[in-house]
C-alpha positions as CSV (number, residue, x, y, z in Angstrom):
1,M,99.7,99.7,90.2
2,R,98.1,96.3,90.7
3,Y,94.5,95.3,90.7
4,A,92.2,92.3,90.0
5,V,89.2,92.1,87.7
6,L,86.2,90.6,89.4
7,M,83.9,88.3,87.4
8,T,81.1,87.7,89.8
9,D,78.4,89.9,91.4
10,R,80.2,89.7,94.8
11,Q,82.0,93.0,95.3
12,P,85.4,93.5,96.8
13,V,86.0,95.9,99.7
14,L,88.3,99.0,99.3
15,F,90.3,101.3,101.5
16,L,91.5,104.3,99.7
17,S,93.4,107.4,100.5
18,H,91.3,110.3,99.2
19,G,93.4,113.3,99.9
20,A,92.3,116.9,100.1
21,P,90.4,118.2,97.0
22,P,93.6,119.3,95.2
23,L,94.7,115.6,95.0
24,A,92.1,115.4,92.2
25,D,94.7,117.6,90.2
26,D,97.3,114.9,90.5
27,R,97.4,113.2,87.1
28,L,98.9,110.0,88.4
29,W,96.4,109.5,91.2
30,T,93.4,110.2,89.1
31,A,94.7,107.8,86.4
32,E,95.2,105.1,89.0
33,L,91.7,105.6,90.4
34,C,90.2,105.6,86.9
35,A,91.9,102.4,86.0
36,W,90.9,100.9,89.4
37,G,87.3,101.8,88.8
38,Q,87.4,100.2,85.3
39,S,88.9,97.0,86.6
40,L,85.9,96.4,88.9
41,T,82.7,94.8,88.0
42,K,80.2,97.6,88.1
43,P,78.5,97.6,91.5
44,T,74.8,98.0,92.1
45,S,75.6,100.5,94.8
46,V,78.4,102.0,96.8
47,L,78.5,102.3,100.6
48,M,81.1,105.0,101.6
49,V,82.6,105.2,105.0
50,S,84.5,108.6,105.1
51,A,86.8,109.9,107.6
52,H,84.9,113.2,107.5
53,W,81.7,112.0,109.1
54,E,81.8,111.0,112.7
55,D,78.2,110.5,114.1
56,A,76.8,108.3,116.8
57,P,74.6,106.5,116.9
58,I,75.5,105.3,113.4
59,A,73.8,107.1,110.6
60,V,73.4,107.1,106.8
61,S,73.2,110.1,104.4
62,S,70.3,111.4,102.5
63,T,68.3,109.1,100.2
64,T,66.6,112.2,98.6
65,P,67.6,113.0,94.9
66,G,69.4,116.3,94.5
67,T,70.8,116.6,98.0
68,P,73.8,118.9,97.6
69,L,77.4,117.8,98.1
70,L,79.1,118.8,101.4
71,Y,82.1,121.0,100.7
72,D,83.6,120.3,104.1
73,F,86.9,122.2,103.7
74,Y,87.9,125.8,103.6
75,G,90.6,128.1,102.2
76,F,90.9,126.5,98.7
77,P,90.3,128.2,95.4
78,E,86.7,128.7,94.3
79,R,86.8,126.0,91.7
80,Y,86.9,123.2,94.3
81,Y,83.5,124.4,95.5
82,R,82.0,124.1,92.0
83,V,82.6,120.4,91.6
84,T,79.5,118.3,91.2
85,Y,78.8,114.6,91.4
86,D,75.1,113.8,91.0
87,A,75.1,110.1,91.8
88,P,71.7,108.6,92.4
89,P,70.6,108.1,96.0
90,A,70.4,104.6,97.4
91,P,67.3,104.1,99.5
92,E,67.3,100.3,99.1
93,L,70.9,100.2,100.3
94,A,69.9,102.3,103.3
95,L,67.2,99.6,104.1
96,G,69.9,96.9,103.7
97,V,72.3,98.7,106.0
98,A,69.6,99.0,108.6
99,R,68.9,95.3,108.4
100,A,72.5,94.4,108.6
101,L,73.1,96.5,111.6
102,G,69.9,95.4,113.4
103,G,67.7,98.4,112.5
104,S,69.6,100.9,114.8
105,V,70.5,103.3,112.0
106,A,69.5,107.0,111.9
107,Q,69.2,108.9,108.8
108,D,70.4,112.5,108.2
109,P,68.1,113.8,105.4
110,K,70.3,116.9,104.8
111,R,73.7,115.1,104.7
112,G,75.1,114.9,101.2
113,L,78.3,113.2,100.1
114,D,81.5,114.8,101.6
115,H,84.8,115.2,99.8
116,G,86.1,111.9,101.2
117,A,83.3,110.3,99.1
118,Y,82.8,112.3,96.0
119,V,86.5,113.2,95.3
120,P,87.6,109.6,94.7
121,L,84.2,108.4,93.2
122,K,84.4,111.1,90.6
123,E,87.5,109.4,89.3
124,M,86.4,105.8,89.8
125,F,82.9,106.2,88.5
126,P,82.9,109.4,86.5
127,D,79.5,108.8,85.0
128,A,77.9,109.2,88.4
129,D,75.5,106.4,87.6
130,V,76.0,104.2,90.6
131,P,73.8,104.9,93.7
132,V,75.9,106.0,96.6
133,L,75.1,106.0,100.4
134,Q,77.4,107.3,103.0
135,L,77.7,105.8,106.5
136,S,79.0,107.6,109.6
137,L,81.8,106.5,111.8
138,P,80.1,105.9,115.2
139,T,83.4,105.6,117.0
140,L,87.2,105.6,116.3
141,D,87.7,102.3,118.2
142,P,89.3,99.9,115.8
143,A,87.7,96.7,117.2
144,A,84.2,98.2,117.2
145,L,84.6,99.3,113.7
146,V,85.8,95.9,112.6
147,E,82.5,94.5,114.0
148,V,80.6,97.1,112.0
149,G,82.3,95.8,108.9
150,R,81.6,92.2,109.8
151,R,77.9,93.0,110.0
152,L,77.9,94.9,106.7
153,A,79.8,92.1,104.8
154,P,76.7,90.3,103.4
155,L,75.9,93.5,101.4
156,R,78.8,92.6,99.2
157,D,76.9,89.6,97.9
158,S,74.1,91.8,96.5
159,G,76.6,93.9,94.5
160,T,77.4,96.7,97.0
161,L,80.9,98.0,96.9
162,I,82.0,98.9,100.5
163,V,84.6,101.6,100.5
164,G,86.6,103.0,103.5
165,S,88.0,106.4,102.6
166,G,90.7,108.0,104.7
167,F,94.4,108.3,104.4
168,T,97.2,105.8,105.3
169,T,99.2,108.6,107.0
170,H,97.6,111.9,107.9
171,N,99.6,114.5,109.8
172,L,98.8,117.9,108.4
173,R,102.0,119.3,110.0
174,W,103.8,117.6,107.2
175,F,101.8,119.4,104.6
176,G,103.9,122.2,103.4
177,G,101.1,124.0,101.5
178,M,100.3,124.1,97.8
179,G,103.5,125.9,97.0
180,A,105.6,122.8,98.2
181,D,106.7,119.9,96.2
182,P,104.0,117.2,96.3
183,D,106.5,114.6,95.2
184,A,109.1,115.4,97.8
185,A,110.5,112.5,99.9
186,P,108.1,111.8,102.8
187,P,109.1,112.5,106.5
188,R,110.6,109.4,108.0
189,P,107.7,108.7,110.3
190,S,105.3,108.7,107.3
191,A,107.5,106.3,105.4
192,E,107.9,104.0,108.4
193,F,104.2,103.7,109.2
194,D,103.4,103.2,105.5
195,A,105.9,100.3,105.4
196,W,104.5,98.8,108.5
197,A,100.9,99.1,107.3
198,A,101.8,97.5,103.9
199,E,103.3,94.5,105.7
200,A,100.6,94.2,108.3
201,V,97.7,94.3,105.8
202,S,99.5,92.0,103.4
203,A,100.0,89.5,106.2
204,G,96.3,89.9,107.3
205,D,97.5,90.6,110.8
206,L,94.3,91.9,112.2
207,D,95.5,91.8,115.8
208,A,98.5,94.0,115.0
209,L,96.3,96.5,113.0
210,I,93.8,96.8,115.8
211,D,96.6,97.4,118.2
212,F,98.4,99.8,115.8
213,Q,98.9,102.6,118.3
214,R,101.0,100.3,120.5
215,V,102.9,98.3,117.9
216,A,103.2,100.4,114.7
217,P,106.3,102.6,114.3
218,A,105.5,106.3,114.5
219,A,101.8,105.6,114.9
220,R,101.0,108.8,116.8
221,E,103.0,110.9,114.4
222,A,101.3,109.3,111.4
223,H,97.9,109.7,113.0
224,P,97.8,112.5,115.6
225,R,94.1,111.8,115.5
226,T,92.9,108.5,114.0
227,E,89.8,109.4,112.0
228,H,91.7,109.0,108.7
229,W,92.8,105.5,109.6
230,A,89.5,104.4,111.2
231,P,87.7,103.6,107.9
232,L,90.2,100.8,107.2
233,Y,88.7,98.8,110.1
234,V,85.3,98.8,108.5
235,A,86.9,97.5,105.3
236,L,88.9,94.8,107.3
237,G,85.8,93.6,109.1
238,A,83.9,93.5,105.9
239,S,86.6,91.3,104.2
240,E,87.5,89.1,107.1
241,A,85.1,86.3,106.5
242,S,86.7,85.4,103.3
243,G,90.2,86.0,104.6
244,I,92.0,89.3,104.4
245,D,93.2,88.9,100.9
246,A,94.6,92.4,100.1
247,T,96.2,94.0,97.1
248,S,98.0,97.2,97.4
249,V,96.6,99.1,94.3
250,V,98.0,102.6,94.9
251,D,101.1,103.6,96.8
252,G,103.5,106.5,97.0
253,F,103.2,109.9,98.8
254,W,101.6,113.3,98.2
255,Y,103.0,116.2,100.3
256,G,104.5,113.6,102.6
257,L,101.2,111.7,103.2
258,S,100.9,108.1,102.2
259,K,98.4,107.4,99.4
260,R,98.5,103.6,99.9
261,S,95.2,102.1,99.1
262,W,94.0,98.4,99.1
263,Q,91.5,96.1,97.5
264,F,90.2,93.3,99.6
265,N,88.8,90.4,97.6
């Protein structure tokens, strides 16, 4: 695991593979996220872009204290529905997002954080003392999402940590159920796409990343639907102005799915 400690108020941008709720039972992953969170200068707020909220026109989550979490999954043991994460709301960030995006931002007053947001944040910022706002994916088009990220980039300078939360490979047909071995060797398409993604992000090859469905190996197997890859493009756009300087902080596989996660400085 590799990460960089930041010494200024300017925040990096993250893309992380958040997993299903049971990934929080993986001691390695939780330790990696805990260390990652500790390595960062504490942000003034977090803007989460999760694979689990698609809404157009673009919208932000509730800024009302006490809005319940969104347990947007089914079929898991009851304990996963008892998880809490009482992070403060972020009304000032909501105003900043609206300004950055030209004022065309709806607000969903009933929308709490979904598991793509609270599962990783609970590991990275366990005290739940950083205000959090969630932003919807208004489209799955890579180029359009890069542009969203570009417009959000100035928020970094006021201490906002922008986080894209998805999964580097996400084909649930590979998921053998909780009785399978989470550390088993991944299917070849998952490994091939992960290796390509690591190389393309390291090289800062934005054109190839945007055109991934045509140029990446096993792209359509790794992402039969692309919502879990889409948050990466917001992260890429938010980091592009300073150069796509990426560090792969987490890697490996969980039930065949790539956990690869990056920090963009």
